[in-house]
N, CA and C atoms as a LAMMPS dump frame, in Angstrom:
ITEM: TIMESTEP
0
ITEM: NUMBER OF ATOMS
600
ITEM: BOX BOUNDS ff ff ff
-5.0000000000000000e+02 5.0000000000000000e+02
-5.0000000000000000e+02 5.0000000000000000e+02
-5.0000000000000000e+02 5.0000000000000000e+02
ITEM: ATOMS id mol type element x y z
1 1 1 N -262.656 -77.142 -91.142
2 1 2 C -262.545 -75.731 -90.746
3 1 3 C -263.723 -75.371 -89.831
4 2 1 N -263.416 -74.784 -88.717
5 2 2 C -264.445 -74.43 -87.73
6 2 3 C -265.326 -73.302 -88.265
7 3 1 N -266.648 -73.523 -88.288
8 3 2 C -267.5 -72.421 -88.757
9 3 3 C -268.665 -72.151 -87.805
10 4 1 N -268.639 -72.779 -86.622
11 4 2 C -269.616 -72.401 -85.593
12 4 3 C -268.844 -71.828 -84.422
13 5 1 N -269.457 -70.911 -83.732
14 5 2 C -268.784 -70.305 -82.576
15 5 3 C -269.83 -69.834 -81.576
16 6 1 N -269.366 -69.597 -80.346
17 6 2 C -270.259 -69.082 -79.307
18 6 3 C -269.957 -67.606 -79.071
19 7 1 N -271.013 -66.821 -78.979
20 7 2 C -270.869 -65.404 -78.686
21 7 3 C -272.041 -65.004 -77.799
22 8 1 N -272.179 -63.708 -77.53
23 8 2 C -273.327 -63.282 -76.733
24 8 3 C -274.372 -62.651 -77.649
25 9 1 N -275.626 -62.789 -77.249
26 9 2 C -276.727 -62.337 -78.09
27 9 3 C -276.847 -60.819 -78.12
28 10 1 N -276.632 -60.186 -76.962
29 10 2 C -276.833 -58.734 -76.869
30 10 3 C -275.934 -58.163 -75.78
31 11 1 N -275.892 -56.853 -75.706
32 11 2 C -275.093 -56.17 -74.696
33 11 3 C -275.544 -56.598 -73.291
34 12 1 N -274.577 -56.718 -72.376
35 12 2 C -274.909 -57.099 -71
36 12 3 C -274.061 -56.269 -70.041
37 13 1 N -274.483 -56.217 -68.784
38 13 2 C -273.76 -55.421 -67.789
39 13 3 C -273.584 -56.21 -66.497
40 14 1 N -272.449 -56.006 -65.857
41 14 2 C -272.177 -56.664 -64.574
42 14 3 C -271.487 -55.673 -63.648
43 15 1 N -271.326 -56.062 -62.387
44 15 2 C -270.74 -55.138 -61.406
45 15 3 C -269.989 -55.904 -60.331
46 16 1 N -268.854 -55.317 -59.898
47 16 2 C -268.12 -55.888 -58.775
48 16 3 C -267.586 -54.729 -57.937
49 17 1 N -267.724 -54.858 -56.623
50 17 2 C -267.217 -53.806 -55.729
51 17 3 C -266.199 -54.394 -54.775
52 18 1 N -265.131 -53.642 -54.56
53 18 2 C -264.079 -54.1 -53.642
54 18 3 C -263.417 -52.888 -52.996
55 19 1 N -263.458 -52.82 -51.659
56 19 2 C -262.803 -51.737 -50.891
57 19 3 C -263.08 -50.352 -51.476
58 20 1 N -264.323 -50.095 -51.792
59 20 2 C -264.691 -48.766 -52.301
60 20 3 C -264.535 -48.606 -53.799
61 21 1 N -263.711 -49.45 -54.419
62 21 2 C -263.58 -49.382 -55.882
63 21 3 C -264.78 -50.075 -56.52
64 22 1 N -265.235 -49.49 -57.63
65 22 2 C -266.389 -50.052 -58.33
66 22 3 C -265.941 -50.464 -59.728
67 23 1 N -266.226 -51.692 -60.09
68 23 2 C -265.843 -52.214 -61.405
69 23 3 C -267.115 -52.508 -62.203
70 24 1 N -267.397 -51.653 -63.183
71 24 2 C -268.589 -51.837 -64.015
72 24 3 C -268.157 -52.599 -65.27
73 25 1 N -268.735 -53.784 -65.456
74 25 2 C -268.355 -54.617 -66.608
75 25 3 C -269.43 -54.553 -67.683
76 26 1 N -268.987 -54.324 -68.927
77 26 2 C -269.924 -54.24 -70.054
78 26 3 C -269.449 -55.176 -71.159
79 27 1 N -270.367 -55.991 -71.656
80 27 2 C -270.021 -56.929 -72.733
81 27 3 C -270.843 -56.604 -73.975
82 28 1 N -270.198 -56.713 -75.129
83 28 2 C -270.851 -56.383 -76.401
84 28 3 C -270.549 -57.462 -77.437
85 29 1 N -271.558 -57.853 -78.245
86 29 2 C -271.235 -58.694 -79.4
87 29 3 C -270.62 -57.79 -80.474
88 30 1 N -269.471 -58.157 -81.012
89 30 2 C -268.782 -57.313 -82.012
90 30 3 C -268.23 -58.189 -83.144
91 31 1 N -268.012 -57.545 -84.302
92 31 2 C -267.498 -58.304 -85.445
93 31 3 C -266.249 -57.687 -86.059
94 32 1 N -266.001 -56.396 -85.795
95 32 2 C -264.844 -55.74 -86.405
96 32 3 C -264.123 -54.862 -85.386
97 33 1 N -262.863 -54.556 -85.692
98 33 2 C -262.091 -53.669 -84.813
99 33 3 C -262.645 -52.247 -84.855
100 34 1 N -263.241 -51.854 -86
101 34 2 C -263.843 -50.509 -86.108
102 34 3 C -264.98 -50.367 -85.095
103 35 1 N -265.807 -51.417 -85.023
104 35 2 C -266.914 -51.439 -84.058
105 35 3 C -266.377 -51.276 -82.634
106 36 1 N -265.317 -52.008 -82.34
107 36 2 C -264.716 -51.974 -81
108 36 3 C -264.231 -50.569 -80.677
109 37 1 N -263.56 -49.949 -81.649
110 37 2 C -263.045 -48.589 -81.456
111 37 3 C -264.175 -47.608 -81.118
112 38 1 N -265.277 -47.721 -81.856
113 38 2 C -266.437 -46.842 -81.631
114 38 3 C -267.012 -47.044 -80.232
115 39 1 N -267.172 -48.304 -79.825
116 39 2 C -267.726 -48.601 -78.494
117 39 3 C -266.813 -48.04 -77.403
118 40 1 N -265.496 -48.238 -77.554
119 40 2 C -264.544 -47.737 -76.546
120 40 3 C -264.609 -46.213 -76.434
121 41 1 N -264.716 -45.549 -77.581
122 41 2 C -264.825 -44.078 -77.558
123 41 3 C -266.105 -43.639 -76.847
124 42 1 N -267.205 -44.31 -77.137
125 42 2 C -268.486 -43.996 -76.495
126 42 3 C -268.397 -44.177 -74.985
127 43 1 N -267.772 -45.281 -74.566
128 43 2 C -267.678 -45.563 -73.122
129 43 3 C -266.761 -44.559 -72.415
130 44 1 N -265.689 -44.157 -73.118
131 44 2 C -264.793 -43.15 -72.506
132 44 3 C -265.538 -41.837 -72.308
133 45 1 N -266.466 -41.536 -73.217
134 45 2 C -267.288 -40.336 -73.071
135 45 3 C -268.302 -40.48 -71.951
136 46 1 N -268.935 -41.636 -71.903
137 46 2 C -269.982 -41.876 -70.906
138 46 3 C -269.403 -41.96 -69.489
139 47 1 N -268.289 -42.683 -69.35
140 47 2 C -267.642 -42.846 -68.035
141 47 3 C -266.349 -42.029 -68
142 48 1 N -266.459 -40.759 -68.382
143 48 2 C -265.265 -39.901 -68.525
144 48 3 C -264.523 -39.711 -67.201
145 49 1 N -265.236 -39.861 -66.074
146 49 2 C -264.609 -39.613 -64.768
147 49 3 C -264.044 -40.885 -64.131
148 50 1 N -264.059 -41.992 -64.866
149 50 2 C -263.51 -43.247 -64.325
150 50 3 C -261.993 -43.248 -64.486
151 51 1 N -261.316 -43.974 -63.584
152 51 2 C -259.853 -44.02 -63.596
153 51 3 C -259.316 -44.902 -64.733
154 52 1 N -259.943 -46.032 -64.957
155 52 2 C -259.443 -46.984 -65.975
156 52 3 C -260.584 -47.588 -66.781
157 53 1 N -260.283 -47.884 -68.046
158 53 2 C -261.213 -48.617 -68.925
159 53 3 C -260.428 -49.804 -69.487
160 54 1 N -260.323 -50.877 -68.713
161 54 2 C -259.583 -52.056 -69.18
162 54 3 C -260.515 -52.895 -70.059
163 55 1 N -259.938 -53.545 -71.061
164 55 2 C -260.806 -54.326 -71.941
165 55 3 C -260.064 -55.482 -72.588
166 56 1 N -260.836 -56.397 -73.126
167 56 2 C -260.292 -57.498 -73.925
168 56 3 C -261.339 -57.867 -74.954
169 57 1 N -260.856 -58.355 -76.103
170 57 2 C -261.799 -58.827 -77.115
171 57 3 C -261.21 -60.005 -77.874
172 58 1 N -262.092 -60.745 -78.512
173 58 2 C -261.661 -61.824 -79.4
174 58 3 C -262.614 -61.842 -80.584
175 59 1 N -262.047 -62.015 -81.797
176 59 2 C -262.841 -61.96 -83.028
177 59 3 C -262.62 -63.199 -83.887
178 60 1 N -263.652 -63.54 -84.666
179 60 2 C -263.535 -64.6 -85.674
180 60 3 C -263.867 -65.982 -85.14
181 61 1 N -264.432 -66.822 -86.013
182 61 2 C -264.753 -68.2 -85.619
183 61 3 C -263.477 -68.965 -85.284
184 62 1 N -262.351 -68.568 -85.908
185 62 2 C -261.076 -69.246 -85.621
186 62 3 C -260.437 -68.736 -84.322
187 63 1 N -260.992 -67.666 -83.763
188 63 2 C -260.573 -67.091 -82.465
189 63 3 C -259.112 -66.632 -82.445
190 64 1 N -258.564 -66.334 -83.619
191 64 2 C -257.14 -65.99 -83.689
192 64 3 C -256.861 -64.509 -83.447
193 65 1 N -257.892 -63.676 -83.531
194 65 2 C -257.693 -62.237 -83.37
195 65 3 C -258.165 -61.824 -81.977
196 66 1 N -257.229 -61.419 -81.122
197 66 2 C -257.633 -61.021 -79.776
198 66 3 C -256.668 -59.974 -79.224
199 67 1 N -257.125 -59.272 -78.191
200 67 2 C -256.28 -58.242 -77.592
201 67 3 C -256.724 -58.002 -76.153
202 68 1 N -255.777 -57.689 -75.294
203 68 2 C -256.092 -57.328 -73.911
204 68 3 C -255.388 -56.016 -73.6
205 69 1 N -256.078 -55.085 -72.924
206 69 2 C -255.508 -53.77 -72.643
207 69 3 C -255.721 -53.413 -71.169
208 70 1 N -254.62 -53.042 -70.491
209 70 2 C -254.677 -52.723 -69.051
210 70 3 C -255.022 -51.26 -68.762
211 71 1 N -254.998 -50.417 -69.778
212 71 2 C -255.348 -49.003 -69.631
213 71 3 C -254.775 -48.364 -68.361
214 72 1 N -253.467 -48.515 -68.169
215 72 2 C -252.812 -47.817 -67.042
216 72 3 C -252.742 -48.607 -65.747
217 73 1 N -253.447 -49.717 -65.662
218 73 2 C -253.316 -50.579 -64.481
219 73 3 C -251.971 -51.313 -64.596
220 74 1 N -251.438 -51.842 -63.474
221 74 2 C -250.185 -52.603 -63.576
222 74 3 C -250.302 -53.714 -64.629
223 75 1 N -249.201 -53.991 -65.312
224 75 2 C -249.205 -54.933 -66.429
225 75 3 C -249.912 -56.257 -66.108
226 76 1 N -250.796 -56.663 -67.012
227 76 2 C -251.525 -57.938 -66.949
228 76 3 C -252.511 -58.074 -65.794
229 77 1 N -252.873 -56.957 -65.139
230 77 2 C -253.834 -57.062 -64.033
231 77 3 C -255.264 -56.761 -64.478
232 78 1 N -255.426 -56.123 -65.657
233 78 2 C -256.767 -55.744 -66.11
234 78 3 C -257.238 -56.537 -67.314
235 79 1 N -256.578 -56.276 -68.454
236 79 2 C -257.008 -56.897 -69.709
237 79 3 C -256.9 -58.414 -69.722
238 80 1 N -255.796 -58.926 -69.143
239 80 2 C -255.544 -60.372 -69.199
240 80 3 C -256.597 -61.192 -68.442
241 81 1 N -256.955 -60.796 -67.202
242 81 2 C -258.014 -61.556 -66.514
243 81 3 C -259.359 -61.484 -67.245
244 82 1 N -259.616 -60.359 -67.927
245 82 2 C -260.868 -60.231 -68.699
246 82 3 C -260.813 -61.21 -69.883
247 83 1 N -259.675 -61.208 -70.595
248 83 2 C -259.504 -62.117 -71.731
249 83 3 C -259.613 -63.569 -71.261
250 84 1 N -259.079 -63.834 -70.074
251 84 2 C -259.153 -65.188 -69.495
252 84 3 C -260.588 -65.686 -69.385
253 85 1 N -261.506 -64.787 -69.021
254 85 2 C -262.928 -65.166 -68.909
255 85 3 C -263.531 -65.454 -70.278
256 86 1 N -263.122 -64.655 -71.282
257 86 2 C -263.607 -64.875 -72.653
258 86 3 C -263.151 -66.261 -73.126
259 87 1 N -261.86 -66.554 -72.886
260 87 2 C -261.275 -67.822 -73.332
261 87 3 C -261.891 -69.002 -72.585
262 88 1 N -262.011 -68.893 -71.25
263 88 2 C -262.523 -70.043 -70.499
264 88 3 C -264 -70.317 -70.787
265 89 1 N -264.723 -69.304 -71.276
266 89 2 C -266.115 -69.522 -71.68
267 89 3 C -266.239 -69.85 -73.171
268 90 1 N -265.066 -69.949 -73.831
269 90 2 C -264.999 -70.312 -75.252
270 90 3 C -265.828 -69.382 -76.141
271 91 1 N -265.721 -68.075 -75.891
272 91 2 C -266.498 -67.089 -76.647
273 91 3 C -265.622 -66.372 -77.667
274 92 1 N -266.247 -65.859 -78.699
275 92 2 C -265.551 -65.001 -79.653
276 92 3 C -266.541 -63.97 -80.185
277 93 1 N -266.046 -63.042 -81.017
278 93 2 C -266.857 -61.902 -81.483
279 93 3 C -267.482 -61.204 -80.276
280 94 1 N -266.642 -60.942 -79.303
281 94 2 C -267.086 -60.317 -78.057
282 94 3 C -266.047 -59.318 -77.557
283 95 1 N -266.554 -58.245 -76.987
284 95 2 C -265.721 -57.235 -76.328
285 95 3 C -266.235 -57.104 -74.898
286 96 1 N -265.318 -57.171 -73.93
287 96 2 C -265.689 -56.886 -72.538
288 96 3 C -264.833 -55.721 -72.053
289 97 1 N -265.508 -54.689 -71.552
290 97 2 C -264.828 -53.525 -70.994
291 97 3 C -265.175 -53.461 -69.506
292 98 1 N -264.154 -53.293 -68.67
293 98 2 C -264.415 -53.104 -67.241
294 98 3 C -263.956 -51.702 -66.866
295 99 1 N -264.917 -50.889 -66.456
296 99 2 C -264.675 -49.494 -66.096
297 99 3 C -264.46 -49.44 -64.589
298 100 1 N -263.305 -48.885 -64.163
299 100 2 C -263.007 -48.85 -62.735
300 100 3 C -263.088 -47.435 -62.167
301 101 1 N -263.871 -47.319 -61.115
302 101 2 C -263.871 -46.097 -60.306
303 101 3 C -263.072 -46.398 -59.056
304 102 1 N -261.967 -45.677 -58.869
305 102 2 C -261.054 -45.938 -57.755
306 102 3 C -261.686 -45.495 -56.435
307 103 1 N -261.583 -46.381 -55.45
308 103 2 C -262.23 -46.089 -54.165
309 103 3 C -261.296 -45.55 -53.101
310 104 1 N -260.024 -45.267 -53.477
311 104 2 C -259.106 -44.679 -52.507
312 104 3 C -258.195 -45.687 -51.821
313 105 1 N -258.548 -46.975 -51.878
314 105 2 C -257.693 -48.001 -51.263
315 105 3 C -257.114 -48.872 -52.372
316 106 1 N -255.788 -49.002 -52.387
317 106 2 C -255.162 -49.831 -53.422
318 106 3 C -255.456 -51.308 -53.155
319 107 1 N -255.65 -52.041 -54.226
320 107 2 C -256.029 -53.45 -54.083
321 107 3 C -254.847 -54.4 -54.234
322 108 1 N -253.723 -53.888 -54.735
323 108 2 C -252.567 -54.769 -54.964
324 108 3 C -252.785 -55.593 -56.231
325 109 1 N -251.7 -56.192 -56.695
326 109 2 C -251.756 -56.926 -57.961
327 109 3 C -252.785 -58.057 -57.926
328 110 1 N -252.714 -58.931 -56.908
329 110 2 C -253.647 -60.068 -56.884
330 110 3 C -255.088 -59.586 -56.695
331 111 1 N -255.273 -58.503 -55.941
332 111 2 C -256.612 -57.935 -55.738
333 111 3 C -257.199 -57.4 -57.031
334 112 1 N -256.333 -56.754 -57.829
335 112 2 C -256.787 -56.216 -59.121
336 112 3 C -257.164 -57.342 -60.079
337 113 1 N -256.297 -58.347 -60.159
338 113 2 C -256.567 -59.484 -61.059
339 113 3 C -257.912 -60.115 -60.686
340 114 1 N -258.11 -60.329 -59.395
341 114 2 C -259.359 -60.929 -58.927
342 114 3 C -260.561 -60.041 -59.263
343 115 1 N -260.397 -58.728 -59.062
344 115 2 C -261.511 -57.791 -59.304
345 115 3 C -261.904 -57.775 -60.779
346 116 1 N -260.919 -57.671 -61.675
347 116 2 C -261.234 -57.631 -63.11
348 116 3 C -261.803 -58.972 -63.595
349 117 1 N -261.238 -60.068 -63.052
350 117 2 C -261.742 -61.393 -63.44
351 117 3 C -263.193 -61.58 -62.967
352 118 1 N -263.457 -61.192 -61.711
353 118 2 C -264.802 -61.364 -61.143
354 118 3 C -265.825 -60.484 -61.862
355 119 1 N -265.431 -59.248 -62.186
356 119 2 C -266.34 -58.336 -62.911
357 119 3 C -266.675 -58.921 -64.283
358 120 1 N -265.65 -59.444 -64.976
359 120 2 C -265.869 -60.037 -66.305
360 120 3 C -266.756 -61.279 -66.196
361 121 1 N -266.539 -62.088 -65.151
362 121 2 C -267.36 -63.289 -64.95
363 121 3 C -268.811 -62.888 -64.674
364 122 1 N -268.986 -61.794 -63.922
365 122 2 C -270.337 -61.341 -63.573
366 122 3 C -271.109 -60.884 -64.818
367 123 1 N -270.429 -60.153 -65.691
368 123 2 C -271.143 -59.693 -66.898
369 123 3 C -271.527 -60.892 -67.777
370 124 1 N -270.667 -61.905 -67.816
371 124 2 C -270.992 -63.086 -68.625
372 124 3 C -272.143 -63.884 -68.005
373 125 1 N -272.265 -63.827 -66.676
374 125 2 C -273.409 -64.47 -66.007
375 125 3 C -274.72 -63.796 -66.411
376 126 1 N -274.639 -62.501 -66.743
377 126 2 C -275.845 -61.743 -67.129
378 126 3 C -276.102 -61.77 -68.642
379 127 1 N -275.176 -62.346 -69.394
380 127 2 C -275.302 -62.356 -70.859
381 127 3 C -275.95 -63.651 -71.33
382 128 1 N -276.614 -63.575 -72.473
383 128 2 C -277.193 -64.774 -73.088
384 128 3 C -276.207 -65.259 -74.148
385 129 1 N -275.697 -66.483 -73.96
386 129 2 C -274.731 -67.045 -74.904
387 129 3 C -275.483 -67.776 -76.017
388 130 1 N -275.09 -67.514 -77.259
389 130 2 C -275.729 -68.158 -78.408
390 130 3 C -274.666 -68.784 -79.311
391 131 1 N -275.075 -69.8 -80.045
392 131 2 C -274.148 -70.397 -81.017
393 131 3 C -274.518 -69.87 -82.393
394 132 1 N -273.515 -69.446 -83.126
395 132 2 C -273.758 -68.915 -84.473
396 132 3 C -272.856 -69.635 -85.468
397 133 1 N -273.215 -69.5 -86.741
398 133 2 C -272.346 -70.059 -87.78
399 133 3 C -271.654 -68.898 -88.472
400 134 1 N -270.427 -69.138 -88.882
401 134 2 C -269.725 -68.094 -89.634
402 134 3 C -270.147 -68.23 -91.09
403 135 1 N -270.695 -67.151 -91.614
404 135 2 C -271.208 -67.189 -92.976
405 135 3 C -270.266 -66.493 -93.953
406 136 1 N -270.295 -66.979 -95.174
407 136 2 C -269.555 -66.329 -96.258
408 136 3 C -270.588 -65.636 -97.142
409 137 1 N -270.209 -64.51 -97.723
410 137 2 C -271.134 -63.771 -98.584
411 137 3 C -270.697 -63.939 -100.038
412 138 1 N -271.683 -64.201 -100.896
413 138 2 C -271.37 -64.353 -102.314
414 138 3 C -272.398 -63.566 -103.136
415 139 1 N -271.912 -62.902 -104.176
416 139 2 C -272.805 -62.116 -105.045
417 139 3 C -272.893 -62.801 -106.397
418 140 1 N -274.127 -62.961 -106.873
419 140 2 C -274.305 -63.618 -108.168
420 140 3 C -275.084 -62.715 -109.126
421 141 1 N -274.857 -62.964 -110.415
422 141 2 C -275.487 -62.17 -111.474
423 141 3 C -275.917 -63.166 -112.548
424 142 1 N -277.171 -63.061 -113.021
425 142 2 C -277.64 -64.035 -114.005
426 142 3 C -278.8 -63.445 -114.806
427 143 1 N -279.179 -64.147 -115.863
428 143 2 C -280.265 -63.634 -116.716
429 143 3 C -281.611 -64.194 -116.245
430 144 1 N -282.675 -63.515 -116.647
431 144 2 C -284.028 -63.945 -116.283
432 144 3 C -284.3 -65.389 -116.698
433 145 1 N -283.697 -65.784 -117.818
434 145 2 C -283.962 -67.116 -118.373
435 145 3 C -283.681 -68.24 -117.367
436 146 1 N -282.704 -68.002 -116.473
437 146 2 C -282.325 -69.085 -115.53
438 146 3 C -282.824 -68.808 -114.105
439 147 1 N -283.713 -67.834 -113.955
440 147 2 C -284.204 -67.461 -112.618
441 147 3 C -284.759 -68.666 -111.85
442 148 1 N -285.545 -69.505 -112.556
443 148 2 C -286.124 -70.669 -111.872
444 148 3 C -285.063 -71.633 -111.364
445 149 1 N -283.997 -71.83 -112.178
446 149 2 C -282.903 -72.726 -111.761
447 149 3 C -282.234 -72.202 -110.497
448 150 1 N -281.974 -70.889 -110.485
449 150 2 C -281.302 -70.269 -109.344
450 150 3 C -282.196 -70.371 -108.093
451 151 1 N -283.479 -70.073 -108.259
452 151 2 C -284.398 -70.101 -107.117
453 151 3 C -284.55 -71.521 -106.555
454 152 1 N -284.45 -72.532 -107.439
455 152 2 C -284.532 -73.914 -106.966
456 152 3 C -283.346 -74.235 -106.053
457 153 1 N -282.146 -73.803 -106.471
458 153 2 C -280.941 -74.043 -105.652
459 153 3 C -281.075 -73.315 -104.31
460 154 1 N -281.574 -72.081 -104.372
461 154 2 C -281.733 -71.288 -103.146
462 154 3 C -282.736 -71.96 -102.206
463 155 1 N -283.808 -72.487 -102.77
464 155 2 C -284.826 -73.152 -101.945
465 155 3 C -284.232 -74.385 -101.259
466 156 1 N -283.415 -75.128 -101.998
467 156 2 C -282.861 -76.377 -101.455
468 156 3 C -281.716 -76.127 -100.468
469 157 1 N -280.859 -75.137 -100.759
470 157 2 C -279.668 -74.911 -99.921
471 157 3 C -279.91 -73.895 -98.791
472 158 1 N -280.971 -73.12 -98.933
473 158 2 C -281.391 -72.152 -97.919
474 158 3 C -280.338 -71.132 -97.466
475 159 1 N -279.633 -70.493 -98.413
476 159 2 C -278.772 -69.381 -97.981
477 159 3 C -279.663 -68.198 -97.576
478 160 1 N -279.112 -67.274 -96.805
479 160 2 C -279.857 -66.062 -96.455
480 160 3 C -279.732 -65.099 -97.63
481 161 1 N -280.861 -64.611 -98.131
482 161 2 C -280.827 -63.657 -99.236
483 161 3 C -280.697 -62.255 -98.633
484 162 1 N -279.51 -61.657 -98.769
485 162 2 C -279.257 -60.339 -98.192
486 162 3 C -279.81 -59.227 -99.08
487 163 1 N -279.646 -59.425 -100.378
488 163 2 C -280.138 -58.416 -101.338
489 163 3 C -280.591 -59.121 -102.599
490 164 1 N -281.624 -58.543 -103.243
491 164 2 C -282.007 -59.059 -104.558
492 164 3 C -282.415 -57.877 -105.429
493 165 1 N -282.039 -57.931 -106.669
494 165 2 C -282.356 -56.85 -107.595
495 165 3 C -282.653 -57.49 -108.944
496 166 1 N -283.925 -57.413 -109.363
497 166 2 C -284.314 -58.055 -110.618
498 166 3 C -284.677 -57.009 -111.664
499 167 1 N -283.818 -56.029 -111.885
500 167 2 C -284.118 -55.011 -112.89
501 167 3 C -283.65 -55.467 -114.27
502 168 1 N -282.591 -54.855 -114.808
503 168 2 C -282.14 -55.236 -116.143
504 168 3 C -281.661 -56.677 -116.185
505 169 1 N -280.838 -57.012 -115.181
506 169 2 C -280.444 -58.412 -115.044
507 169 3 C -280.641 -58.763 -113.575
508 170 1 N -280.599 -60.011 -113.272
509 170 2 C -280.853 -60.433 -111.886
510 170 3 C -279.546 -60.435 -111.099
511 171 1 N -279.608 -59.828 -109.931
512 171 2 C -278.448 -59.836 -109.039
513 171 3 C -278.922 -60.22 -107.646
514 172 1 N -278.137 -61.045 -106.971
515 172 2 C -278.478 -61.412 -105.6
516 172 3 C -277.22 -61.474 -104.742
517 173 1 N -277.385 -61.113 -103.483
518 173 2 C -276.297 -61.273 -102.514
519 173 3 C -276.773 -62.305 -101.499
520 174 1 N -275.997 -63.373 -101.365
521 174 2 C -276.385 -64.49 -100.496
522 174 3 C -275.356 -64.693 -99.384
523 175 1 N -275.82 -65.146 -98.231
524 175 2 C -274.907 -65.512 -97.14
525 175 3 C -275.2 -66.955 -96.778
526 176 1 N -274.142 -67.745 -96.669
527 176 2 C -274.311 -69.159 -96.365
528 176 3 C -273.195 -69.63 -95.451
529 177 1 N -273.541 -70.572 -94.593
530 177 2 C -272.563 -71.165 -93.677
531 177 3 C -271.324 -71.603 -94.455
532 178 1 N -270.174 -71.276 -93.899
533 178 2 C -268.913 -71.457 -94.622
534 178 3 C -268.725 -72.868 -95.182
535 179 1 N -269.029 -73.901 -94.393
536 179 2 C -268.709 -75.236 -94.9
537 179 3 C -269.664 -75.715 -95.998
538 180 1 N -270.815 -75.031 -96.15
539 180 2 C -271.75 -75.402 -97.222
540 180 3 C -271.48 -74.623 -98.507
541 181 1 N -270.638 -73.587 -98.393
542 181 2 C -270.413 -72.699 -99.535
543 181 3 C -269.881 -73.418 -100.785
544 182 1 N -268.881 -74.318 -100.671
545 182 2 C -268.375 -74.963 -101.887
546 182 3 C -269.472 -75.693 -102.672
547 183 1 N -270.434 -76.305 -101.967
548 183 2 C -271.532 -77.016 -102.626
549 183 3 C -272.406 -76.022 -103.389
550 184 1 N -272.724 -74.899 -102.729
551 184 2 C -273.537 -73.858 -103.374
552 184 3 C -272.832 -73.33 -104.628
553 185 1 N -271.544 -73.022 -104.498
554 185 2 C -270.788 -72.479 -105.633
555 185 3 C -270.771 -73.47 -106.798
556 186 1 N -270.565 -74.734 -106.466
557 186 2 C -270.495 -75.763 -107.503
558 186 3 C -271.842 -75.87 -108.245
559 187 1 N -272.932 -75.814 -107.496
560 187 2 C -274.257 -75.909 -108.124
561 187 3 C -274.56 -74.665 -108.951
562 188 1 N -274.173 -73.502 -108.437
563 188 2 C -274.432 -72.257 -109.176
564 188 3 C -273.606 -72.202 -110.47
565 189 1 N -272.398 -72.77 -110.422
566 189 2 C -271.53 -72.736 -111.612
567 189 3 C -272.132 -73.523 -112.773
568 190 1 N -273.031 -74.444 -112.445
569 190 2 C -273.643 -75.262 -113.506
570 190 3 C -274.81 -74.52 -114.171
571 191 1 N -275.196 -73.378 -113.595
572 191 2 C -276.302 -72.608 -114.178
573 191 3 C -275.749 -71.732 -115.304
574 192 1 N -276.348 -71.881 -116.484
575 192 2 C -275.894 -71.126 -117.65
576 192 3 C -276.027 -69.62 -117.416
577 193 1 N -275.096 -68.856 -117.915
578 193 2 C -275.094 -67.381 -117.869
579 193 3 C -274.874 -66.781 -116.462
580 194 1 N -274.77 -67.628 -115.437
581 194 2 C -274.575 -67.082 -114.092
582 194 3 C -273.103 -66.767 -113.849
583 195 1 N -272.846 -65.614 -113.252
584 195 2 C -271.462 -65.278 -112.903
585 195 3 C -271.411 -64.763 -111.467
586 196 1 N -270.222 -64.828 -110.892
587 196 2 C -270.012 -64.354 -109.518
588 196 3 C -269.358 -62.982 -109.579
589 197 1 N -269.816 -62.101 -108.688
590 197 2 C -269.208 -60.77 -108.635
591 197 3 C -268.262 -60.724 -107.449
592 198 1 N -267.135 -60.032 -107.625
593 198 2 C -266.121 -59.865 -106.574
594 198 3 C -266.511 -60.454 -105.229
595 199 1 N -266.255 -61.748 -105.079
596 199 2 C -266.706 -62.449 -103.874
597 199 3 C -266.161 -61.798 -102.618
598 200 1 N -267.067 -61.497 -101.674
599 200 2 C -266.662 -60.827 -100.442
600 200 3 C -266.159 -61.875 -99.477
């Protein structure tokens, strides 16, 4: 199962101009559709006077969740060329929005495809691509008596400790690379009194 993927480190911006039309390309690292919705709303507010906000995104290490939107441009002339750049660069967990200011001269179908593709390519040229691992989150609960056993496993397997709470009983939230998770779970199951809470 694939658990590494390429995405961009931070927001980036690119630009393409053609016959007076201006194509502002913006790329964002994203993880959920809610995040995407918020970014799109923000951009529509910021670039409220633009004619089109075409976009494409792809989510997940498996790259199975994706969408392309032409936002009023002729079918497949906006979103699809943007998605094409995401796919050809093998990226995921990314949103690219290309904001178009119409310059008064129509570009035609092939001109539009080229403009959106070039704008998307330009923003990716300005972005820093990073490789990440897809992590799974697991919550554990255990008694003080086995704290040393649990900490030994954590030291050896090196999951990221997202939360820890050692009040009445010990609780921890850990994140670990997906393919290492079964080993961690198996080792934790051997610790007396340890239980897993609604695994996320």
